[in-house]
N, C-alpha and C positions, 0 to 999 in steps of 0.2 A: 616797468612803468609804461602805461599806455596813455595816449592822448584821448581824453574823454569829454563829451558834452552831456549835460543833463537838462532836459526840457520839462519844466513843470515842477514847481517847488511847493506843493501842497503838503498836507499832513504826512503823506507817505514819501513824496519825492524829496522833500527837504532833508530828512535824515538819511535817505538812501544815497543821495549825492554826497552827503558828508562822509559816509562809510567808504565810498569810492575814493575820496580824497585822503581821509585820515587812516583808515585801515588798509585799503588797497594800495595807497601810495601813488595814485594816479594823478596826472595833470588834468584838472577838471575845470571846464568852463560851463557856467550855468545860464539858463534863460528862463524867465518867468514872465507871464503876461503883465503882471504888476511888477514893474522894474524895482520898486522899493524892496520887495522880498528878495530879489537877486542881490541887491546891494547889501542887505542884511546878511545873507548867506556868505558872501565874500568877506565881509567884515569879520564874521565869526570863524570862517574856515580857510580863508585865503583863496587861491585860484583866481578866476576871472569871470566877468559877466559879459553877456552879449545882449544886444538890443533886439535881435531877431533870431528865430530858429536857424535861418540860413547862416548867419554870422557865427552862431554857436557851433554849428556842424562842420564848418569849413575846415578841411585838413585833418579832421579827427579820425582816429582808428575805430572808435566806438561812440555811438550816440544813443543815449538812453532817453526814454520818454515815459512820463506818468501823468496823464491828464484826465479829464473827466469822462468823456464819452466818444462815440464815433466821430461826431462833428468836430469836437475839439482836436481829435487825433488827425483828421484830414486837414484841419487848418494849419497845424504846426508841421505837417509833412509835405503836403502837395498844394497848400494854399499859397497866398502871396507871401513872399520871403520865407517859404517853407524849407525845412531842413533838406528835403530830397533834392532841391536845386543846387545844393552845395556839397553833397556827400562825395568824398573821393572814391575812386575805383578801389574795390576790394574791402572797403570799410563795412562795418556791421551796425545796423540799426536794431536796437533791442527795445521793444515796446512793452512796458510794464503796466500799461493801461488795462483795465477790465473793459473789454469792448466786444464787438461781435466777431464771430469767426469769418463772416463775410468781408469785413473791412481788413482783417488780417491777411486774407488771401489776396485781396485787391492790392494792398500795399506791398506785399511780398512780390507780386508780379511786376509792379512798378519799379521796385528796387532792382530786381533781376534785370529788367530791360535797361536800366541806367548803369548797370555794372557794379552794384554793391549788394549786400546781403541784408535780409530782414528776418528777425525772430519775433514771434508773438510770445510774450513771457509774463503773463499776469501773475500777481503775487497774492499770497494769503498769509495772514498773521496779524493784520491790523496795524494801527499806529504804534502799539507797543513793540510788535515784531519788527517794524521798520526802525524804530529808535534803538532797539537792542541789536539790530543786525542779524536777526534770526528768522527771516521770512522764508516761506516755501515758494519756490518759483516753478511754474508749470510752463514748459516751453514747446512751441511748435516750430518746426523748421528742419533743415538738413543736418545730418549728423556731424559733418565736418565743420559747419558753421557753429553749431552748438559747442563742439570741442574747443573751438577758438575762443568763444565768448565766456564759457563757464568759469575759467579762472578769474575773470573780471567780475562776473555776477556774484561769485562767492563772497565778495567783500560785504554784501548785505544779506546773505542767505545762509540758512543751515541745511537746506535741501534744495537741490536744483535737478530737475529731471526732464529729459526729452520725451514728450508724450506721443510724438508722431509728426507728420508733415505740417505745413503751414495751416494754421487754424486749430490745431489739436491742443495747443496751450489754452486758447480761449474756451474750447469745449470742455476741457478739464476743469477750468475755473467755474464754468456753469454747473458742473456736477458738485463742486465744492459749495456753491451758494445754495443749491437745492438741498444738500445735506444740512447746512446750517439753518435754513428756514424751518425745517421740520424739528431739528434739535431744540432751537430756541422756543418754539411754540410748546413743545413737550415739557421743557423745563419751566416755562411760565405757568402752564396748567398745573404742574406738580406743586410748585410753590404756592399758587393760589389755593389749591386743594388743601395743602398742609396748613395754611393759615386758617382756612374755614374750619378745619378739624381741630384747631387749637394746639397744634404741635409746635415744638421748638425747632424752627426751620434750620438753624445753624447745626444743631445736633443731628437732625435728620440728614442734612446734606453731607455732613462729615462721614456718615455711614454710607449713604448712597454713592458718593463719589468714589468709594473704594470697590464698588461692585460693578455689575454689568451695565448699570445705568450711567456710569461715570463718563464724562466727556470734557473736552477743553472748555466748553461753554459753562458747564456746571462748576468746574474748578475755578474759573476766572470771573464768572459773572453772578453767581448765586448770591454772594454777600451784598453787592450793590443793588441787585434786583430786590432783595429782601428789604433794603433800606429805601427803596423808591428813588434811587439815583441812576440817571440814564445819560450821563455825559462822558462815557468811557468808550471812545473809539468810533467804529463805523456807523455812519448816520443812516437813519431810515430812508431819507431821500435817495441815497446812493444804493441802498439795498433794493429799493423799488426799481431803480434803473437796471440793476443787475438781473433781477427776477424778470423784468420785461424782456431782456435779452434771452434768458432761458426759455421763456414761454414762446417767444417768436421762433427760436430755433426748434422747439418741440413741434410747433405747427408745421415747420418745414420737413422735419425728419420722421414725423409720425409718432413721436413719443407721447405717452400719457402722463401728465403731471397734475393730477387732481389736488393733491395736498399743497403743492407749490402754488397753484393758482388760488387756492383758498387763503393761504397765508399772505399772499400778495395783497389780497383784499383786506386782511386784518391790518397790514401795514398802512393801507390807505386810510383805515379808521384812525390809526395813530396819528397820521398826518393831519387829519381833520381835528384831532384833539389838540393840535399845536405842537406835535412832536416831530416835525420834519427833521430837526437836527438832533433829536435824541438818538442814542445808540440802539442797535437792533434788539437788545434785550428788553426794550420798552413794550414788547407784546404783553408783558405782565400788567402794565398800566391800563391797557385796554380791558383786561379782565376785571380790574379793580375799580373801574370808573363808576360802577353803580354805588 
């Protein structure tokens, strides 16, 4: 059993922290910007709550974090009452936020200077993956630190891989989001086309999902897309945040992402339609708005 803190109890962090407590058997202290959510978590799962990130991190072996973006991450780590001010020597900070590779490298250097370790470890699998404890975790950092943290991360993951040095986890997550953007647009166009052609979408998808066109998105989202329901998981606002990170990194490293840039604009259209909190499969709604 390890002494663990978890910072950020959103739709991902809330169940991830629960798996650390219930499946992993760890002693867990939670912090959330809205304290009522932390109170709720403790009432449901036990453990303890803290009023600041520093209070949560003090004396802990591992501190996990899953917040919104680079600014949120800096706030809970190096901001006022941030966790980094209270981390003990030799502890490990595991950041599950989807953020930039730049901030991962920045915080890794700050952690090293203060005598503790940092892993950037963004996740994939959505809310359902978090709730079921089957997330994929893409890690950047040193091998020895990864080996120390992996048994703890395993509590909420089905796949945990070390991708390379600091920042590599975030770069891998960018690749994941680039893939998803193209897949969802292709699936949306396929369903749109099938409807216009008068086909039975359920019958068609049952066949296509078993062939070369099959994907997680097709298996898990085609039914709700066909029904015009878009309240299942990762929101458009968050996808645009992630794609902005991808496009900014591409500008820096010289990669060409024409399809990703185009689909980012399609998601902008969905936002204008009132779909900021719709899930990412809502690209179909854009095609059907006429």
